[in-house]
C-alpha positions, 0 to 999 in steps of 0.5 A: 985654337991651334987644335981646332985649326988643325982639325978644320984643315984635316977635314978640309983636306979630307973633303977635298980628297973625297971630292977628288975621288968622287969626281974621279969615280964619276969620270971613271963611271962615265968612261966605263959606261961608254966602254960598256955601250961600245962593247954591247954594240960590238957584242950585238954586231958579233952575234949578228955576224955569228948568226950568219954562220950558226944560229943560237938554237943550232949550237947544241944540236947533236949533228953540229956537235959531231962536226965540232968533234970531227974537225981539226983543233986548229980549224974553225967549224966553218973552215972545216965545212968549207974544206969538206965542201970543196973536197966533195965538189972536187971528188964529184965534179972536179971543180972545187968551186962548184956550188950545190945548185950547180951540182943539182943541175948536173945531177938532173941530167943523170937518169935515176939521180932524182930517185936514188942516192948518187952513190947508188946511181954510180954503183948501178952504172958500174954494174951495168957497165960491168954487164955490158963489158961481159956481154961485149967480151962474150960477143968478141969471143963469139965473133972470134969463134964465128970468124974461125968457123967461117975460115974453116968453112971457107977452107972446106968449101975450097976443098970441095970445089977442088974435088968437084972440079976434079970430079967434073973433069973425070965425068966429062972424060967418061961422058965422052967415052959413053957418047961414042958407045951410045952412038954405036948402041943406038944404031944397034937398038934401031935395028932391033926395034925395026925387027921387033916391030915386025914381030909385034905385028905378027904377034898382034895378028895372032892375038886377034885371032886367039881373042876372037876364038876366046870370045866365042868360047866365053859366050858359050860358057856364060850361057852355060853359067846362066843355065846352071844358076837357074838350076841351082836356084831351083834346088836351093828353093826346094832344099829350103822348103825341106830344111826350114818347113816347121811341123804343122800344128792344127790344134793347140788343144791339150785336154778337155774338162770332164767335171767341175766343182764350183764351190771348191773352184776346181776342175778335172781334165782328162789327162794325167801322169801318163801324159807327162802332166806335172804339178804347178803347170797351168792351162788356159781354158777356152769354150772350144778349139776355134777360140784359140786361133790368133788374130790378124796381128798373130796375137792369141786370145786369152782364155776365159779362165786359167787352171793350175795343176794341184793333184795328178792321177794316172789318167786325170788331173785335178786343177784349181781355178786361179782366174775366171771371167765373170759370167763365163765359168768353167764348164764340162766340155771346155778345152784347155791348152798350154803352148809348151805342153802336148800330151802326145809329143814334146814341142821344140822351141828356140828362145832369143832376145831380152825378157822381163821374167821377174816382172820388174819392167826391165827386159834383160838377156838373163831373162832368156834363161828363165823362159828356157827353164820354164819351157823345160820344166813344162816338158818342152825342148829348147834348141839353139838353131832354127830348123825344120824341127822347131815348133815355135820361135819365142822372141823377146825384145830386140837387143838395144844397140848403142852408137858405134864407139870411136876408134880410140874407145877402150877394148871392153867397150868395143867388144860389148858393142860387137856382141850386141851387134851380133845379137841384133843381127841374129835376132833379125835373121831368126825373125826373117827365117821364121816369117819366111818358113811359117814357124809360129813366133811367140813374144813373151805376152803370147807365150804367157797367154797360151800357157796361162802363166800370166795369171800367176804373175 
């Protein structure tokens, strides 16, 4: 019984203790929960307060971490940033309390600050100031030099003025002496002028008498000159007729056809080796001598046929017919002519101008040599000067004269123009002289027609 009572008491005590502990636990739980709620509110308030300075996503930013590492250990990051901002504003504006907005407003008033960093703007300003200082120093040196030069020039002008004053004073003294001498000379000159005037009158009278006599003598001499000029002109005309009178040629007939062979197209003429006929020579064939007369324009008619020498005997020559007019054959009794050849004499020629000797349609000065060679081969003489011994003047085309070259043209061009000018003038002179003296003028076509050479071209 007693044991059961003790057990009951023990259990009651245990239950009581457990109840007390339970109540204490409940009370502590209520207390701790209240503290937890308070701490959570304080934590939220602290987080809100911290968000004013740094956000959660910025805590691990590299730039924030670098700032944390740079700040002193006894200063918070915000304090470090505040100190840095105040120091920066103090260095830049001189006011530690200056805000960034105020700084921006002041920077907006500086040229270039909106496009360049502030330090670069400052460096640019310093560079410009340095250049201006150097320019100012150069200007000051130039001003100093100019002032020195000006002072030197002032001193020089002062010396010149002093020398000028001395010179003027000396000249005035000398002019005074000259004035007195001038007055004395003036009296002497006036007396001399009066004397010379009387002498001039005497000389003028003598000159008038001499001029009258000379005028009379001049009239007599002019009459004599007129008479002498008329005599000289008569003598000149007589002399010109003697010097430039051509040899008269009444007939160009060189030979006659004595027989023909129509089958062989050959003809025999009555001149041969004794008459200086050469192989290859050509003759124009005419019915009679009257057919060789030139027309009104001086053109000789082409013959009815052309003969070429193929075999020569002493007094006869065999020719082949190289051209013949249809219906008008070569017959016995026809006459033949070659303007270059004459069986009894040697014709003389002057050849000048440009000729188309190779039949290419271009007349050149070199063609003149070919024409001269042809005349020499056929027994003619080529002379260089037109005089009374010339029988024919053979003129090619007139040399073409280009425009006169400018004064700065090359020497070769000027010399070539001069040569062509002289040749053109010589061409005109020869033509005029031959026309005035009656010397026959043959162009290339007339020469080839009268010699029969055209049939071989």
